[in-house]
C-alpha positions in Angstrom: 178.9 117.9 -65.3 177.4 114.2 -65.8 175.9 113.0 -62.4 176.5 109.7 -62.0 174.4 107.0 -60.1 173.4 103.8 -59.5 169.7 104.0 -60.7 168.4 103.2 -64.2 168.4 104.5 -67.2 164.3 105.3 -67.6 164.5 106.5 -63.7 167.2 109.2 -65.0 164.9 110.5 -67.3 162.1 111.1 -65.3 164.7 112.9 -63.3 166.3 115.0 -65.0 162.8 116.2 -66.9 161.0 116.4 -62.8 164.2 119.3 -62.0 164.7 120.3 -65.5 168.1 119.4 -65.4 170.5 120.2 -68.5 173.5 117.8 -68.1 173.5 114.2 -69.1 173.0 111.1 -65.7 174.9 108.4 -66.0 174.1 105.0 -64.6 176.2 103.1 -63.3 174.0 99.9 -62.6 177.3 97.4 -61.5 178.4 100.2 -59.7 182.5 99.7 -61.7 182.5 103.9 -61.3 181.6 103.7 -58.3 183.7 101.0 -56.8 187.0 103.3 -58.5 185.8 106.7 -57.0 185.6 105.3 -53.3 182.0 106.4 -53.0 180.2 102.4 -52.3 180.9 102.3 -49.1 180.2 100.7 -45.2 177.5 102.8 -43.9 175.4 102.7 -40.5 171.5 103.6 -39.7 170.5 102.6 -36.4 173.2 100.5 -35.5 173.2 98.3 -38.5 176.3 98.5 -41.5 174.9 97.9 -44.7 176.8 99.6 -48.3 175.7 102.3 -49.9 176.3 105.5 -52.0 178.5 107.9 -50.7 176.7 111.1 -51.5 179.6 112.5 -53.7 180.5 115.6 -55.8 184.0 115.9 -57.6 185.0 118.5 -59.2 187.3 117.3 -62.9 189.1 119.2 -65.0 189.1 120.2 -68.5 192.5 117.5 -68.1 191.0 114.9 -66.2 192.0 115.4 -63.1 190.2 115.8 -59.6 190.9 118.9 -59.1 188.0 119.3 -55.8 186.3 117.0 -53.2 183.4 117.0 -52.1 182.4 113.7 -49.5 178.7 113.6 -47.3 178.0 116.2 -49.6 174.4 117.4 -47.7 171.4 118.9 -50.6 170.3 122.1 -49.4 172.9 125.0 -50.2 174.9 122.3 -51.8 175.7 123.4 -55.0 176.2 127.2 -54.3 179.5 125.7 -52.3 179.8 123.8 -55.5 179.3 127.7 -58.1 181.5 128.8 -55.1 184.6 126.9 -55.9 184.7 126.2 -59.5 184.8 130.5 -59.6 187.4 130.1 -57.3 189.4 128.3 -59.2 
């Protein structure tokens, strides 16, 4: 398991410590990975359009192929949803 965001390495370190995560968080400040996975998108808020990250989870198999995509993720309940998908695979 990996996490990727545009945040800095220092920010990731603090986040991992705070939440006691047992997997690496990768920093993508140039948005290269975000753009390749199609999650750097136009977003709208209060009638204004801006570029931002669409929170997305990709399940990637050992062979490197994307097995499932969860778009517009809402944090509450998402971990259980992903675990259920992994159990079914």
